[in-house]
RODO-334764 format. One record per residue: residue in one letter; x, y, z of N, C-alpha, C in turn. Coordinates in steps of 0.05 Angstrom, whole numbers, plus 32768, in hexadecimal, padded with zeros to 4 digits. Layout:
residues N
AXYZXYZXYZ...
***
This chain:
residues 410
X80137FE980007FFE80017FFD800E801B7FFDX800E80287FEC801B803F7FED801880577FFFX7FFE8053800B7FF6806C801C7FFA805E8035X8006804D8041800C80448059802180528062X801F805D8081803A80698090804B80518090X806480538092807C8042808F808D804480AFX808D802F80BE80A0802980D280B4801680CEX80C9801080DB80DE7FFD80D880D17FDF80EAX80CA7FEA80FE80C07FD0811080A57FDA8122X80917FC7811680737FCD8126806E7FBB813CX806B7FBC815180687FAB8167804A7FB2816FX803D7F94816A801A7F9B817280187F888190X80167F9C81A4800F7F9281BC80267F9D81D0X801D7FAF81E6802C7FBA81F680347FAE8213X80337F91821180357F82822B80527F7E8235X805E7F6A824480777F68824780867F60822EX807B7F4C8221808B7F4B820780907F5A81F1X80757F6A81EC80787F8381D7808C7F9881E2X80887F9E81FB80997FB1820980B97FAF8205X80C07F94820E80DB7F8D821080E87F8E81F3X80D67F8381E080DD7F8181C480E77F9F81B9X80D17FAE81BC80D37FC881B780F17FD681C1X80EF7FD681DC81087FE381E681217FD981DCX81277FBF81DC813E7FB481CD81407FBC81B8X812E7FBC81A481327FBF818781397FE08183X81287FF48197813180108190814980168199X8151800981B2816D800B81B98187800881A7X817C7FEB819681937FE4818981947FF5816BX817E800881678181801B8151817580088139X815D7FFD813C814D7FED8127813F80078118X81418020811A81328033810D81188039811FX81078043811280E6804A811F80DF80308129X80D7802D814080CB8017815080B68020815CX809D80188152808180228159807580058169X8064800D8182805A7FFB819080368006818DX80267FF28186800D7FF881867FFD7FE4819EX7FEC7FF581AB7FE27FE681C77FC27FF181C4X7FB17FE281C67F907FE581C17F877FF581E0X7F927FF281F37F8B7FF8820E7F958016820EX7F8E802482257F93803F822D7FAC803E8234X7FBB802E82417FD5803382517FE580148244X7FFB80198240800F8003823E80157FED825BX801E7FDC8250802C7FCD8267801B7FAC8269X80047FAC82577FFB7F9182547FEA7F858271X7FED7F6D82747FDB7F5F828C7FEA7F6E82A6X80067F7282AB80117F7982C580057F9182CCX7FFE7FA382BC7FF47FC182C77FDA7FB782DAX7FC97F9F82D77FB97F9B82E97FB17F8C8301X7FD17F8283037FDB7F6F831A7FE67F81832EX7FD87F8A83437FE07F9383587FF27F88836AX7FF67F6D836780077F5B837B801D7F5E836EX80347F52837C804D7F50837380537F388369X806C7F2F836780757F1E835480827F25833BX808A7F358335808F7F41831980AB7F538323X80BF7F52830B80D67F5C830E80EC7F458315X80FC7F4E832581127F36832881167F35834AX81237F1E835281247F19836B81347F338379X81417F40836F81527F58837B81437F6C837AX812E7F70835F81207F88836281027F81835CX80F37F73837280DA7F6C836A80C57F88836BX80B87F7E835780A07F97835480857F878354X80717F9D835780597F97835280547F998337X80387F8D832680347F8E8311802E7FA682FFX80257FBC830980237FD7830580427FDF8300X80537FDC8317806D7FE98318807D7FDF8300X80777FC882FA808B7FB882E680817FC482CBX80697FC282C780587FCC82AC80657FE782A9X80697FFB82BE8074801282B8808D800F82B3X809D800282C080BD800182B880C07FF9829BX80AE7FE2829580B77FDD827580AC7FF38262X809480008268808D8017825480A4802E8254X80B18035826C80C08049827080DB80438260X80E3802C826480F88021825780F880218230X80E38018822E80DA801A821080DB80308206X80CC804E821480CD8069821180E88073820CX80F9806B822581148078822181268068820EX811E80518201812F804C81F08129805581D3X8114806781D68112807181B680F4806381A7X80E9804E81B380D4804481AC80B8805881ABX80A68054819980928063819B8077805081A4X806C805A81BA8053804D81C08041805981BFX802A804F81AC800E805881A47FF9804881B5X7FE6805681C57FD5804781D47FBB804C81CAX7FA6803D81CE7F86804081C57F86803B81A5X7F99802A81987F9B8020817B7F998006817EX7F818004816E7F807FE381647F887FDC8148X7F8F7FC581477F9D7FBC812C7F847FAB8126X7F777FA9810B7F617FA181087F697F8C80F4X7F7D7F8C80DE7F817F7980CA7F977F8380BEX7F9F7F6F80AD7FB77F7780937FA97F7E8080X7FBC7F9280727FB57F9080557FC17F81803FX7FBA7F8080277FC27F7180157FDF7F778011X7FF37F658007800B7F6A800180237F68801CX80357F77801A804A7F75803180407F788051X80527F7A806280467F77808080387F988083X801E7F9A807D80117FB580807FFC7FAC8091X7FF87FBC80A67FE77FBB80C07FCF7FCC80BCX7FB67FCC80C07FA17FDD80B77F977FE380DAX7F977FFC80DF7F94800080FC7F7C80148102X7F70801B81137F62803181207F6D8039813AX7F648050813B7F6C806081557F628079815FX7F648089816E7F5C80A581707F5B80B88159X7F6D80B381487F7380C2812D7F6780B88117X7F5580A4811C7F46809881027F5E807C80F9X7F50807080E47F5C805F80D27F75806580CCX7F8A804D80CA7FA0805480C17FB2803A80B8X7FC0803B80A07FCC802380977FEE8026809FX7FFA801280AF8018801680B680267FFF80A9X80378006809E80497FF1808D80637FF0809BX80657FD9809C80857FCF80AD80967FC080A2X80B47FC880A780C67FAF80A180C27F9480B2X80BF7F9680C680B77F7E80DD80A07F8280ECX80957F7180F080827F75810480837F5B811AX807C7F658135807E7F52814C80627F548154X80577F398155803E7F37816080407F318182X80367F40818F80347F3C81AF801A7F4081BAX80087F3681AB7FEC7F4081B87FE37F2F81CFX7FF47F1981D87FF07F1181F27FDC7EF481F5X7FC57EF7820C7FB47EE0820E7F9C7EEE8221X7F887EDF82197F707EE5822F7F637ECB823AX7F527ECC824C7F477EBE825A7F257EB6824BX7F237E9D82497F0C7E96823E7EF47EA18255X7EDC7EAF82477EC77EBB825E7EB27EA1825EX7EA37EA382737E927E8D82747E7F7E898260X7E797E9582487E6A7E8C82357E7F7E788226X7E947E7A82237EA67E6B82147EAA7E4E8222X7EA87E50823E7EAB7E39824C7E8E7E258250X7E7F7E3A82407E647E2482427E587E1E825DX7E5C7E34826E7E497E3182887E2F7E3B8286X7E187E2A82847DFB7E3982827DF47E45829FX7DDB7E4E82947DD17E5E82A97DCA7E7E82A1X7DC37E8982B97DB77EA682B07DCD7EB882A8X7DC87ED282A27DE07EE9829B7DDF7EFF82B1X7DE67EF782C97DE37F0D82E17DF87F1E82DBX7DFB7F3382EE7E137F4182F07E257F358307X7E3B7F3A83097E4C7F2E831B7E5E7F168312X7E5F7F1682F77E6D7EFB82E87E887F0782DBX7E9F7EFB82E47EB77F0E82D87ECB7EF882D3X7EDC7F0482BE7EF87EF382BA7F0F7EF982CFX7F257EF682D37F387F0082E17F407F1D82D7X7F467F2282BE7F487F3B82B47F3B7F4D82B8X7F1A7F4782B47F057F5C82BB7F057F6082D7X7F097F4982E67F0A7F5C83077F207F69830CX7F3B7F6683027F4E7F75830C7F477F938301X7F3C7F9882E97F377FB282E07F257FBA82F2X7F0F7FAD82FB7EF97FB983097F027FC0831FX7F137FB383327F217FB7834C7F397FCB834BX7F4E7FC383377F637FD283387F657FEF8327X7F557FF083107F58800583097F3C8014830CX7F26801083107F10801E83117F048022832CX7F0F800D833E7F08800E835A7EEB80078360X7EDC7FF683517EC47FF183527EBD7FDC8368X7EA17FDA83727E9E7FC583857E8F7FAD8377X7E9F7F9383797E9B7F81836B7E857F6A837CX7E787F7183957E6B7F6183A27E7B7F5783BCX7E677F4583C77E727F3D83E57E7D7F2083E3X7E757F1083D57E7C7EF083D97E807EE983C0X7E997EE083B97EA07ED283A17EAA7EB6839AX7E9F7EAB838A7EAB7E8E83807EC17E988369X7ED57E86836C7EF17E88835B7EF07E72834EX7EEB7E6E83337EEE7E5983277F0E7E51831AX7F1B7E3A83247F367E36831E7F427E358339X7F607E2383317F6F7E2A83537F8A7E248343X7F8E7E3883307FAF7E3D83217FB77E578332X7FD27E5B832A7FDA7E7783367FC97E8C8334X7FBD7E8F831D7FAF7EA483127F967EA48322X7F8A7E8D832E7F737E9183407F767E9B8356X7F937E8F83627F987E9A837F7F9B7EB6837EX7FA87EC4836A7FAF7EDB83647F8F7EED8366X7F7C7EDF83577F647EE983597F547EE48375X7F577ED7837F7F517ED6839A7F587EF083ADX7F737EF283A87F7E7F0A83B37F6F7F2783ACX7F6A7F2683927F617F42838A7F437F3C8397X7F347F2C83987F197F2D83A57F187F3383C1X7F2C7F2A83CE7F327F2F83EA7F3C7F5183ECX7F477F5B83D97F517F7483D77F377F8583D8X7F267F7D83C67F0C7F8A83C17EF87F8C83DDX7F007F7B83F27EEE7F7F84047EDC7F688401X7EDB7F4F83EF7ECA7F3D83F37ED47F2383FBX7EC07F1584037ECB7EF884127ECF7EE183F5X7EE27ED583F77EE47EBA83DE7ED67EA383EDX7EBF7E9C83E27EAF7E8783EA7EC17E6E83E9X7ECB7E6983D17EDB7E5383CA7EEA7E5683AFX7EFC7E4683AC7F0B7E4383947F017E278389X7EF77E2983727EEF7E0883647EFA7E02834AX7F027DE783507F127DE083377F0E7DC58330X7F0F7DBE83157F0B7DA2830F7F217D948313X7F3D7D9B83177F4D7D8B831C7F4F7D808338X7F5E7D6B833C7F5E7D5A83547F707D6B8364X7F7B7D8183647F8A7D8D83777F917DAD836BX7F9A7DBD837D7FA07DD183757FBD7DD88361X7FB97DEA834C7FCE7DEA833C7FDB7E01833CX7FE67E06835B7FF97E178362800B7E0C8379X80207E20838080317E11839080257E0E83AFX802C7DFD83BF80287DEE83D480207E0883E7X80367E1783F1803B7E2A8402801E7E4083FDX801B7E4383E180047E5983DE7FEA7E4683E1X7FE87E3283DC7FCC7E2783DF7FC57E2683F8X7FDD7E1C840B7FD37E1A84297FD07E348435X7FE07E4D842A7FDC7E6484367FB97E71842FX7FB47E69841A7F987E6D84147F827E5F842AX7F867E47842C7F7A7E3584387F757E398455X7F957E3F84607F917E3F84827F917E5C8489X7FA47E73847B7FA47E8C84847F877E9A847DX7F827E9984647F697EA0845A7F4C7E93845BX7F517E7984637F377E6C84667F297E68844AX7F387E6484377F277E6484207F237E458415X7F097E3C84157F0C7E2284137F167E1783EEX7F1E7E0483E87F297DFC83CC7F147DE083CFX7F067DE883B77EEF7DCC83AF7EFA7DBF8396X7F0A7DA583977F187D9D837F7F047D898375X7F057D7F835D7EF57D6C834B7EDC7D77834AX7ED77D9583487EC07D9E834A7EBB7DA98334X7EA47DB283257E9C7DC283127E847DD88313X7E847DED83047E757DFD83077E627DFC82F1X7E487DF382FA7E367DEA82E37E207DFB82DCX7E197E1282ED7E037E2682E57E077E3E82F3X7E017E5982EA7E077E6E82F87DE27E768304X7DE07E7F83157DC37E8583217DC07EA08325X7DA97EA383287D9F7EC7832F7D957ED28313X7D897EE7831D7D7B7EFE83077D827F19830AX7D927F2582FF7D9B7F4183037DB57F41830FX7DBC7F3283267DD17F2C83337DD77F118339X7DED7F0983347DF57EEA833F7DEC7EE48359X7DDB7ECE835E7DD67EC4837B7DE67EAE8383X7DF47E9E83707E027E86837E7E0C7E748362X7E1B7E6183647E1E7E4E83507E1B7E338354X7E0F7E2183437E137E0883477E277DFE833FX7E2D7DED83557E497DD6834B7E437DB98350X7E537DAA833F7E517D8F833F7E6C7D858348X7E6A7D73835E7E817D6883687E8A7D4E8356X7E9A7D40835B7EA87D2E83497E967D14834BX7E8D7D0D83667E7A7CF5836A7E5E7CFB8360X7E5A7D1183507E407D19834B7E2B7D26835BX7E377D2C83717E237D4083887E207D608379X7E0D7D65837F7E0E7D8183727E057D95838CX7E0F7DAD838C7E0C7DC383A07E077DDB8396X7DFC7DF083A47DFE7E0A839F7E0F7E1A83B6X7E1C7E2D83A87E327E4183B87E287E5983B6X7E177E6983C57E0C7E8083C87E287E9183C3X7E237EA883B27E367EBC83AC7E2E7ECB839DX7E3A7EE9839D7E2D7EFC83857E437F048372X7E597EF4836F7E727EF9835E7E797EDD8359X7E857EDB833E7E907EC583397EA77ECA8324X7EBA7EBD83287ED37ECA83157EE57EAF830BX7EE47EAD82EE7EE97E9B82E07F057EA482D6X7F1B7E8D82E47F377E9782E17F457E7E82CDX7F5F7E8582C47F697E6F82B37F5E7E6B829AX7F667E55828C7F597E5282757F5C7E688260X7F767E6A825E7F7F7E7D82457F837E72822BX7F7D7E88821A7F827E8081FA7F947E9481EEX7FA67E9981DE7FB17EA981CE7F9B7EBF81C2X7FA57ED481C17F967EE581B37F9F7EEC8197X7F967EDA818B7FA77ECD81717F937ED88159X7F7F7EED815C7F6E7EF481437F7B7F01812DX7F927F1281347FA17F2381227FB67F0C8110X7FBD7EF981247FD07EE581127FC17ED88101X7FA87ED081027F997EC180F77F8C7ED380DEX7F877EEA80DB7F827EFB80CF7F967EFF80BBX7FB17EFC80C17FCD7EFC80AD7FD27EE380A7X7FC17ECE80AA7FC77EB380A27FE07EA580AAX7FEB7EA980C37FFF7EA180C97FFB7E8080D5X80077E7080CD80017E5880DA80037E5580F5X7FEE7E4A81017FEF7E4681217FEE7E2A8127X7FFD7E24813F80067E0C81457FE97E018158X7FDE7DE981567FCF7DDF815C7FD37DDC817CX7FE07DD781897FE47DD281A37FE37DF181B2X7FF87E0281A87FF67E1C81B97FDA7E2B81B3X7FCE7E2981987FBB7E3B81887FC77E588184X7FE07E5881897FED7E70817E7FFA7E728165X80087E86815D80177E818143802F7E6B8145X80377E5C8132804C7E4D813980637E5C8135X80777E548143808C7E67814080AA7E558145X80BA7E5E813580D87E4D813680EA7E58814DX81017E4A814F81117E52816A81197E718167X81167E818151811E7E9E815080FF7EA98152X80EE7E9D815780D17EAC815680C57EB58140X80D37EAA812C80C37EB7811580A97EA38110X80997EB280FD807F7EA280F8807F7E9B80DBX80687E8D80D380687E8580B5806D7E9D80A1X80647EB780AB80627ECC8097807E7EDB809BX808D7EE1808180A27EEE808680A47F048090X80B57F0F80A480B57F2C80B180A47F2B80C1X80947F1980CF80817F1480E4808E7F0780F8X80917F0F811180987F02812C80847F00813DX80897EEC8152806F7EEE816A80827EE88189X80767EF1819380837EEE81B6806F7EF281C8X80757EE681DF80617EEB81F6804C7ED481F7X80337EDE8209801F7EC7820D80147EC581F8X80137ED181DE80077EC781C480147EB281C1X80277EA681C480337E8E81BD80317E7881D0X80247E7E81E5801D7E6681FB800F7E76820FX7FF87E6F82157FE77E7D82287FE77E6B823DX7FF07E7082587FFA7E8C825F80177E82826CX802B7E968269803F7E92827780487EB08287X805C7EAB829B80647EC382AE806D7EDC829CX806A7EF182A480727F0D829580877F0C828AX809B7EFF829E80B97EFB829D80BE7EE38281X80B57ED7828380B47EC5826780B27ED4824EX809A7EE18253808D7EF1823980AA7F0D822EX80B07F19824580C27F29824680DD7F1E8237X80E97F06824280FD7EFC823180F57EF08214X80E17EEE820E80DA7EE481F280DA7EFE81E2X80D07F1381EC80D57F2C81E080ED7F3481D8X80FF7F3081EB811E7F3481E581287F2881D2X811D7F0A81D081287EF981BD81227EFD81A3X81057F0C81A380F97F10818681047F27817BX81137F3A818F81227F528186813A7F498175X81447F38818481617F2F8178815C7F27815BX81467F18815A813A7F06813F81397F238129X81277F32813381257F4A812281387F578116X814E7F5D812B81667F6B812181727F5A810CX81757F44810E81827F3280F6817B7F3480E0X81557F3180E181477F3380C7814A7F5180BCX814E7F6A80CD81507F8480BF81697F8380B3X817E7F7580C3819C7F7580B8819F7F63809BX818A7F55809681897F49807D818B7F2A807BX81887F23809581867F05809981737EFB8084X81787EE0807B81617ED9806F81487EC9807DX81317ECA8076811A7EC58083811C7EA08083X811E7E98809F811F7E7A809F81077E6B8092X810C7E55808E80FF7E45808280E67E3D809BX80D07E2B809480BC7E2680A480C47E1480BDX80DA7E0A80BE80E57DF680CE80D87DDC80D4X80E27DCC80E580D87DB080F080CB7DB98102X80AA7DAA80FF809B7DB2811780A27D9E812EX809A7DAC814480A07D9C816080837D9C816BX807A7D83817380627D7D817780657D6B8198X804E7D6A81A4804E7D5981BC803C7D4781BEX803F7D2F81D0802E7D1D81D480237D1E81F1X80027D1681EF7FF77D1E820A80057D08821EX80067D1282357FF87D25824680067D418244X80177D43823080277D5D822D80137D6F821AX800D7D8B821F7FF77D99821A80067DA881FCX80187DB481FC80277DC881E880407DCC81EEX80507DD181D7806E7DE281DF80707DF581CDX80817E0881D8808A7E2181C680A57E2481CCX80B97E2E81B880AF7E2C819B80A97E0F8190X80997E14817B80927DFC817580977DF18155X80AD7E02814C80C47DFB813680DA7DF8813FX80EF7DE7812D810C7DEA813181167DF58116X81247E0A811781327E1680FC814C7E1280FCX81577E0480EB81757E0280E4817F7E1880E9X81937E2080F381A77E3580F9819E7E4B810EX81857E4E8116817F7E60812981827E5B8141X81847E77814F81907E738166817F7E66817CX81887E50818E81737E45819A816A7E4F81B5X81587E4D81C0814C7E5081DC813B7E3C81E4X81357E3881FF812B7E28820B81097E1D8206X80FF7E0D81FF80EA7E0781FA80D47E068218X80BB7E0F821780AE7E0D822C809B7E008224X808F7DEA823380757DDD823480637DD8824CX804E7DC98247803D7DC7826180327DAC825FX80237DA48270801A7D8582717FFE7D8B827BX7FEC7D7582737FCF7D7482807FCB7D618296X7FE37D4F829B7FDD7D3F82B07FFB7D3F82C2X7FFB7D3E82DD800E7D3D82ED80207D2682E7X803D7D2D82E4804D7D1482E280607D1482F8X805D7CFA8307806F7CFA831E80897CFA8319X80957CE6830C80B37CEE830080B77CEA82E4X80B47D0982D880B17D0C82BF80D07D0B82ACX80CF7CFC829B80E07CFA828280D87D058268X80E77D19825E80DB7D20824380F27D11822AX80E27D06821980EB7CF4820180E77D0981E9X80FF7D1081DA80FC7D1D81C581077D0B81AEX80EB7D06819980F57CF3817D80EF7D038169X81007CF9815480F87CFF813580F97CE68124X80E67CDD811680E27CCB810880EB7CAC8114X80E07CA9813280E77C94813D81047C96814CX81187CAB814981357CAA815581337CC08168X813D7CAF818081437CC0819B81547CD98197X814A7CF3819A81627D09819C81667D1381B2X81567D1081C7815B7D1881DF81497D0C81F7X81567D0A821181477CFE822381487D158241X81387D1E824E813E7D308264812F7D2A8278X813B7D288290812A7D1E82A581267D3482B6X810D7D3A82BC81077D5382CE81027D4F82E8X81027D5E82FA81037D59831B80E67D548320X80E57D40833980CE7D33833980BD7D468346X809E7D48833B808C7D58834780887D738334X809A7D79831F80987D938314808A7D9482FFX807D7D7982F7806D7D7D82DC80527D7582E7X80437D8B82EA80287D8882F180177DA182E0X7FFC7D9E82DC7FF07DAE82CE7FED7DCB82D3X7FF27DDF82C27FF27DF982C6800D7E0582D1X80237DED82C880437DF582DA80517DF682BBX80617E0882B980777E0B82A080887DF382A2X80937DE5828E80A57DD2828E80BA7DE18279X80D77DDE827A80EE7DE8826F80F97DCC825DX80F97DCF824181087DB98232811F7DCA8224X813D7DC7822781527DCE821D81557DC681FDX81697DD681F5816D7DD081D981817DC481CAX818E7DB181DC81A67D9F81D6819E7D9081BEX81897D8881BD81817D7381A5817D7D84818BX817B7D98818781757DAC817281897DA2815AX819F7DA2816281B67D9A814D81B37D7E8142X81A27D6F814E819E7D4F814781897D498136X81787D668136815E7D63811E81697D628105X815C7D4E80F781607D4880D9814C7D5E80CCX81597D7680C281477D8580B081357D7E809CX813A7D658096812D7D57807C811A7D428086X811C7D3F80A4810B7D2B80B080ED7D3880B8X80DF7D2380BD80C87D2880CB80C27D3980E8X80A77D4180EF80A37D4E810680B97D438120X80BD7D54813480C77D4E814D80B17D4C815CX80B17D33816E809F7D30817F80AA7D2F81A0X809F7D3B81AF80A67D3B81CB80927D2F81DDX809A7D1881EE80867D0A81FD80927D0A821BX807F7D01822B808C7CFC824780847CE18255X80977CDA826480917CBB826F809A7CBF828A
***
């Protein structure tokens, strides 16, 4: 498009991955680096998280402080941050993105694009929970906005659906808003968080944990009055409450990737990426929770830095890598990222998840029936909702003309 405004690098999404990539690129002299963010403020999800756990061991930060740190670093490096700008689609031809913001519609062409659009939680409707449509139904993100951004009253008694790290952080937000947590409800047989965190919630804050339990119906007209649950043995009960928060069950925010006809990985449901975080579309890279919903902010930031390095190589004239060899997983493993191995690309560890606990996990990497690698993990580390890491020493043994690589757990 001849009427498109041109930049060198366009970063879509101002969360930890996008801001880190922008800061590295601008500081390295990549030219005009521009970040587009549909929200009113940059920082991504951390700016909604009032609790700690961000930053480093030597400099611990709350979520908002971490978001400000990343935003300021990107601006100081020379990147341009534009908020309230939504990216709608791709124009025909090269990497031209169609946007709309306070100034109206605009087409922006870039030599390289970094997609860092993150992930989102599936709401009640997508989880197929029947019942009425009363007030008082939230996802974690909606709750955080209501409490931390707008200071809204959320109710007095809340049921939190889920028992992952994010669920326990949600329970903290509920308590900070002055409401009681009636229970944490999960279909899993145990909490998907650390033992200390689960015990603190149960003993110090007296929050019941209902395992093997499913929310089957929302009750109430006008305002939520309770949730109906079914236990593993078939018994049902009603938990009186005026608020329910659905947590976890994240999916990549991949609509823009789909509109750009990028190959998607069936496991992560995000863009398929090689070890250099390049996608199937030349000049387009991806990083952060768009690739794997959902990992800690520090993981997303590290991937933003890796993507920046790959973008710099591309802008300097490095050829666009081929599609690479697919990397897939076998049950109970759920997904792996990156999910392509590209010859000659700088390697970085893979992250993966399991759907079932593995008491003494051993990862096996095969290609065409040939064992490439065997990695024994620490006992008790392979649990649902927990990240596993797979090193890359086996990359050099991958046959570039062979079939897909398969990772299994035994």
